[in-house]
Legacy VTK file of the C-alpha trace (Angstrom):
# vtk DataFile Version 3.0
C-alpha trace
ASCII
DATASET POLYDATA
POINTS 408 float
94.158 123.083 95.552
96.408 125.695 97.181
100.075 125.433 96.379
101.865 124.374 99.590
104.927 126.329 98.472
103.021 129.546 97.808
104.471 132.356 99.902
101.172 133.008 101.636
100.356 132.583 105.295
99.638 128.855 105.016
102.815 128.078 103.059
105.258 125.491 104.357
108.000 127.981 103.384
106.900 130.552 105.968
107.821 128.822 109.213
109.469 129.788 112.504
113.201 129.130 112.949
112.375 126.368 115.418
110.488 124.453 112.733
113.317 124.843 110.217
115.873 123.701 112.793
113.805 120.605 113.584
113.138 119.897 109.903
116.828 120.301 109.072
117.840 117.830 111.758
115.104 115.510 110.457
116.708 115.560 107.005
119.942 114.260 108.521
118.061 111.683 110.596
116.414 110.301 107.457
119.737 110.409 105.645
120.913 107.806 108.142
118.360 105.293 106.821
119.640 105.181 103.250
123.216 106.160 104.040
124.496 102.580 104.032
122.736 101.579 100.784
125.561 102.271 98.313
128.253 100.955 100.671
126.627 97.658 101.716
128.867 95.637 99.347
131.903 97.639 100.536
131.039 96.944 104.181
130.628 93.253 103.403
134.053 93.208 101.747
135.733 95.319 104.426
134.439 93.232 107.328
134.522 89.885 105.488
130.745 89.462 105.931
127.939 87.964 103.866
125.053 89.922 102.352
122.732 88.461 104.999
125.011 89.586 107.832
125.389 93.104 106.455
121.611 93.385 105.938
121.294 93.055 109.711
122.387 96.707 109.833
118.816 97.510 108.839
117.243 94.784 110.986
118.875 95.829 114.253
118.230 99.508 113.496
114.520 99.117 112.805
113.830 96.426 115.400
115.055 98.750 118.138
113.255 101.663 116.475
109.963 99.736 116.553
110.213 98.801 120.230
111.448 102.273 121.190
108.291 103.798 119.703
106.517 102.734 122.892
108.967 104.847 124.891
108.902 108.059 122.883
105.617 109.411 124.239
106.481 108.221 127.741
109.738 110.172 127.648
108.569 113.311 125.811
105.468 113.768 128.010
107.754 113.847 131.055
110.834 115.751 129.945
109.331 117.714 127.032
109.739 117.573 123.275
112.935 119.649 123.131
114.859 117.496 125.591
113.607 114.328 123.902
114.869 115.579 120.534
118.249 116.426 122.036
118.469 113.046 123.767
117.732 111.274 120.501
120.298 113.364 118.624
122.916 112.648 121.285
122.336 108.896 120.914
122.725 109.142 117.129
125.929 111.186 117.369
127.515 108.699 119.776
126.449 105.459 118.073
126.982 106.678 114.481
130.500 107.666 115.494
131.098 104.301 117.168
129.751 102.496 114.073
132.604 103.985 112.078
135.143 102.414 114.453
133.726 98.868 114.164
136.144 95.994 113.580
133.495 93.292 113.121
130.062 93.139 111.566
128.661 92.205 115.009
129.936 95.461 116.495
128.512 97.441 113.589
125.094 95.784 113.933
125.112 96.533 117.668
126.020 100.172 117.204
123.289 100.518 114.568
120.823 99.268 117.199
121.848 102.117 119.522
121.526 104.474 116.568
117.989 103.157 116.048
117.060 104.029 119.637
118.203 107.599 119.131
116.449 107.829 115.797
113.157 106.633 117.316
113.311 109.256 120.055
114.105 111.969 117.545
111.944 111.148 114.507
108.649 110.475 116.291
109.047 113.552 118.488
110.125 115.715 115.540
106.806 115.134 113.774
104.857 116.171 116.879
107.079 119.238 117.385
106.754 120.334 113.751
102.965 119.896 113.853
102.775 121.878 117.083
105.079 124.722 116.062
104.389 125.040 112.324
102.399 127.884 110.819
99.533 126.799 108.588
98.179 123.846 110.593
98.814 120.127 110.370
98.590 119.869 106.561
101.539 122.217 106.035
103.427 120.526 108.879
102.988 117.039 107.421
104.143 118.250 103.996
107.200 119.837 105.592
107.932 116.602 107.460
107.535 114.561 104.265
109.820 117.046 102.486
112.479 116.417 105.126
111.959 112.664 104.742
112.281 112.803 100.961
115.317 115.091 100.991
117.009 112.907 103.603
116.245 109.728 101.672
117.677 111.326 98.517
120.823 112.780 100.074
121.645 109.815 102.324
122.771 107.489 99.515
124.616 110.378 97.829
126.565 111.170 101.001
127.176 107.463 101.546
128.556 107.129 98.017
130.849 110.178 98.165
132.302 109.415 101.580
132.083 105.646 101.144
134.257 105.817 98.036
137.080 106.872 100.372
136.260 104.353 103.091
133.086 102.622 104.252
133.731 104.135 107.690
133.515 107.770 106.600
129.719 107.943 106.050
129.183 107.038 109.702
131.571 109.742 110.879
129.906 112.197 108.494
126.452 111.446 109.908
127.710 111.888 113.470
129.117 115.296 112.525
125.924 116.458 110.794
123.753 115.309 113.700
126.011 117.211 116.074
125.270 120.324 113.992
121.566 119.476 114.259
121.963 119.197 118.025
123.398 122.729 118.149
120.606 124.103 115.929
117.868 122.568 118.087
119.594 123.935 121.206
119.780 127.430 119.723
116.406 127.814 117.997
113.835 125.496 119.583
112.163 126.569 122.807
110.589 123.979 125.057
107.191 122.902 123.737
104.066 122.780 125.948
103.764 119.374 127.611
100.511 117.404 127.342
98.062 117.735 130.209
98.326 113.982 130.853
101.545 111.986 130.907
101.696 109.200 128.356
102.204 105.633 129.550
104.195 103.008 127.679
100.986 101.111 126.911
99.048 104.093 125.494
100.239 103.483 121.890
99.111 99.841 122.181
95.713 100.938 123.510
95.415 103.439 120.642
95.648 100.511 118.218
92.302 99.347 119.602
90.777 101.869 117.205
89.861 99.946 114.059
90.939 102.668 111.657
94.372 103.174 113.200
94.939 99.411 113.470
93.966 98.980 109.813
96.347 101.737 108.709
99.148 100.166 110.769
98.583 96.650 109.389
98.425 97.892 105.801
101.594 99.951 106.382
103.273 96.853 107.849
102.850 94.969 104.565
103.844 98.033 102.554
106.988 98.604 104.614
108.127 95.050 103.916
108.059 95.921 100.207
109.677 99.322 100.794
112.641 97.914 102.703
113.141 94.976 100.398
113.826 97.595 97.729
115.991 99.694 100.034
118.064 96.968 101.712
118.220 94.112 99.188
118.380 95.880 95.801
121.987 97.188 96.247
123.221 93.593 96.159
121.152 92.910 93.036
122.439 96.015 91.243
126.037 95.181 92.265
127.340 98.620 91.298
130.146 100.846 92.546
129.289 103.150 95.477
129.075 106.150 93.115
126.733 104.450 90.665
124.583 102.928 93.388
124.468 106.278 95.183
123.335 107.987 91.964
120.538 105.434 91.499
119.241 105.893 95.027
119.653 109.658 94.830
117.332 109.674 91.797
115.038 107.332 93.723
114.987 109.740 96.656
114.301 112.756 94.435
111.216 111.028 93.017
110.183 110.079 96.548
110.406 113.716 97.676
108.613 115.163 94.628
105.752 112.678 94.726
105.289 112.846 98.508
105.137 116.639 98.659
103.818 117.815 95.284
102.008 114.936 93.599
100.334 113.018 96.445
98.262 115.962 97.798
96.888 116.748 94.336
96.048 113.112 93.656
94.312 112.838 97.041
92.182 115.871 96.309
91.146 114.514 92.924
90.655 110.809 93.639
90.505 110.440 97.444
93.189 109.103 99.781
92.159 105.457 99.781
91.888 105.130 95.996
95.276 106.787 95.602
96.841 104.531 98.243
95.337 101.321 96.865
96.320 102.146 93.287
99.842 103.170 94.275
100.379 99.929 96.214
99.295 97.813 93.232
101.578 99.763 90.880
104.433 99.336 93.356
103.826 95.574 93.307
104.066 95.537 89.490
107.204 97.671 89.600
108.899 95.339 92.089
108.053 92.279 89.997
109.645 93.852 86.919
112.641 94.814 89.061
113.130 91.178 90.034
112.535 89.586 86.633
113.950 92.196 84.258
117.547 92.705 83.201
120.048 95.052 84.852
118.754 98.165 83.075
115.170 97.312 84.039
116.285 96.822 87.658
117.889 100.288 87.706
114.843 101.963 86.142
112.361 100.174 88.412
114.423 100.951 91.513
114.292 104.653 90.665
110.610 104.506 89.674
109.651 102.837 92.962
110.521 106.131 94.668
107.431 107.724 93.102
105.057 105.111 94.522
106.830 105.080 97.892
106.560 108.885 98.097
102.805 108.802 97.491
102.318 105.980 99.992
104.350 107.672 102.720
102.271 110.846 102.594
98.900 109.088 102.573
99.834 106.676 105.354
101.131 109.497 107.562
97.911 111.477 107.162
95.789 108.390 107.840
97.743 107.502 110.962
97.483 111.021 112.386
93.886 111.692 111.410
91.859 108.486 111.472
91.535 108.060 115.246
90.742 110.339 118.168
94.006 109.466 119.951
96.470 112.332 120.489
98.760 112.601 117.480
102.001 111.569 119.257
100.268 108.499 120.721
98.653 107.519 117.407
101.972 107.997 115.593
103.816 105.850 118.143
101.295 103.003 117.880
101.295 103.129 114.104
105.093 103.205 113.884
105.426 100.436 116.458
103.628 98.081 114.067
105.054 99.176 110.732
108.733 99.332 111.702
108.716 95.621 112.506
108.341 95.003 108.766
111.302 97.311 108.116
113.301 95.073 110.449
112.003 91.841 108.881
112.545 92.595 105.174
116.360 93.066 105.278
116.676 89.811 107.233
114.328 87.623 105.203
115.136 88.859 101.670
118.694 87.385 101.628
117.417 84.238 103.363
114.704 83.771 100.743
117.335 84.180 98.033
119.433 81.443 99.676
116.425 79.120 99.828
115.292 79.828 96.247
116.780 82.343 93.808
117.349 86.079 93.480
113.893 86.733 91.949
111.725 85.268 94.718
112.439 88.004 97.335
110.830 90.446 94.883
107.855 88.132 94.360
107.314 88.149 98.123
107.720 91.940 98.194
105.148 92.326 95.417
102.751 90.068 97.329
103.076 92.145 100.521
102.331 95.349 98.581
99.153 93.717 97.241
98.239 92.593 100.765
98.578 96.211 101.890
96.134 97.235 99.157
93.742 94.441 100.159
93.688 95.713 103.758
92.851 99.213 102.474
90.020 97.796 100.343
88.541 95.523 103.010
88.863 98.060 105.834
87.956 101.193 103.829
84.946 101.951 106.057
87.091 101.868 109.194
89.709 104.046 107.518
87.170 106.757 106.644
84.870 106.559 109.701
84.392 109.961 111.309
87.341 111.366 109.341
85.706 114.744 108.775
84.775 115.086 112.436
88.291 114.161 113.521
89.859 116.545 111.005
87.751 119.375 112.415
88.814 118.384 115.925
92.507 118.343 114.956
92.145 121.655 113.104
90.803 123.192 116.295
93.732 121.711 118.222
96.129 123.224 115.658
94.546 126.655 116.085
94.919 126.463 119.858
98.537 125.269 119.553
99.507 127.998 117.089
97.844 130.632 119.276
99.637 129.257 122.360
102.994 129.439 120.603
LINES 1 409
408 0 1 2 3 4 5 6 7 8 9 10 11 12 13 14 15 16 17 18 19 20 21 22 23 24 25 26 27 28 29 30 31 32 33 34 35 36 37 38 39 40 41 42 43 44 45 46 47 48 49 50 51 52 53 54 55 56 57 58 59 60 61 62 63 64 65 66 67 68 69 70 71 72 73 74 75 76 77 78 79 80 81 82 83 84 85 86 87 88 89 90 91 92 93 94 95 96 97 98 99 100 101 102 103 104 105 106 107 108 109 110 111 112 113 114 115 116 117 118 119 120 121 122 123 124 125 126 127 128 129 130 131 132 133 134 135 136 137 138 139 140 141 142 143 144 145 146 147 148 149 150 151 152 153 154 155 156 157 158 159 160 161 162 163 164 165 166 167 168 169 170 171 172 173 174 175 176 177 178 179 180 181 182 183 184 185 186 187 188 189 190 191 192 193 194 195 196 197 198 199 200 201 202 203 204 205 206 207 208 209 210 211 212 213 214 215 216 217 218 219 220 221 222 223 224 225 226 227 228 229 230 231 232 233 234 235 236 237 238 239 240 241 242 243 244 245 246 247 248 249 250 251 252 253 254 255 256 257 258 259 260 261 262 263 264 265 266 267 268 269 270 271 272 273 274 275 276 277 278 279 280 281 282 283 284 285 286 287 288 289 290 291 292 293 294 295 296 297 298 299 300 301 302 303 304 305 306 307 308 309 310 311 312 313 314 315 316 317 318 319 320 321 322 323 324 325 326 327 328 329 330 331 332 333 334 335 336 337 338 339 340 341 342 343 344 345 346 347 348 349 350 351 352 353 354 355 356 357 358 359 360 361 362 363 364 365 366 367 368 369 370 371 372 373 374 375 376 377 378 379 380 381 382 383 384 385 386 387 388 389 390 391 392 393 394 395 396 397 398 399 400 401 402 403 404 405 406 407
């Protein structure tokens, strides 16, 4: 297959400044997800909170993110993609800054919810903007978006560790500062994108889920995301390491995520097909999580890092399925898909500590392994729906990309 980083016309490296500005801000937005990982124990100690209470930082963030997905298309189709991105960035700057001033865990959880609203407005719109403005069509755009995701996931824990070693408050102030820089870059380099011919209603993403293929992808991703965020939100308490050590573990995890999402996944898809790759990766992730839960400390560290490879592959395949399996406009399909899957990201950080309280520290990983297998089962059972008319839809989207690139 063609190298996505080749310097040719279809390369993800040859992009307009607007795309790079949006991708750069996306890196910081994704940094905010894993930023708190290495400092969760420090936050718990600083605010005299339990692991379950601190895990609500993820729950409030992703619960609001999930619900806000229904609003993103509604807002962007009325005010435009550029203003929606700036609105989302402004929310993140304000609430990330406020999070650093929190005196109680309740305040911090509340401010993270506001942060989640801003992140939803930004992240979902950023994908649509990158697809619309990128050179090389949707394939290059998705790889660029996944690159931003991987880089952000890798650097977030590292930034959290470096700043969190000084104080648990500093990573929040650091994120607010970086997002303010992103705000300025978007203002300077991104022109207003063409608005859709028809305004999107709040219910359009729900209606889009009436398509069997998109619904199947969303349900499978729901189970997968429960596994993903059990690793992300619960593992730091299991590792029980200093912020620097925990940050190093999740930095290595994020590097694998980025490499496998951008370089490995496309090659595996070409050779074996998307559904076989996705199903196999989910099963391997389940095995990895089981070993993480039942092995010793060294095994837990190794399996945490290794899970980044499977998560990177899954992220890329799921994103392509969500955007290409139905005939819904990409922003609408993405919103419906994310609406379903982010609920699992909210559930896992809440239930994992609860399950540990009810049983022992290994059982949350047993549940996470089971949800990964359930995701693979959905892919297997619904494989016809996930491949129905894919080639026709890809041709349709390719034509849309050509028109969009020409228009820009």
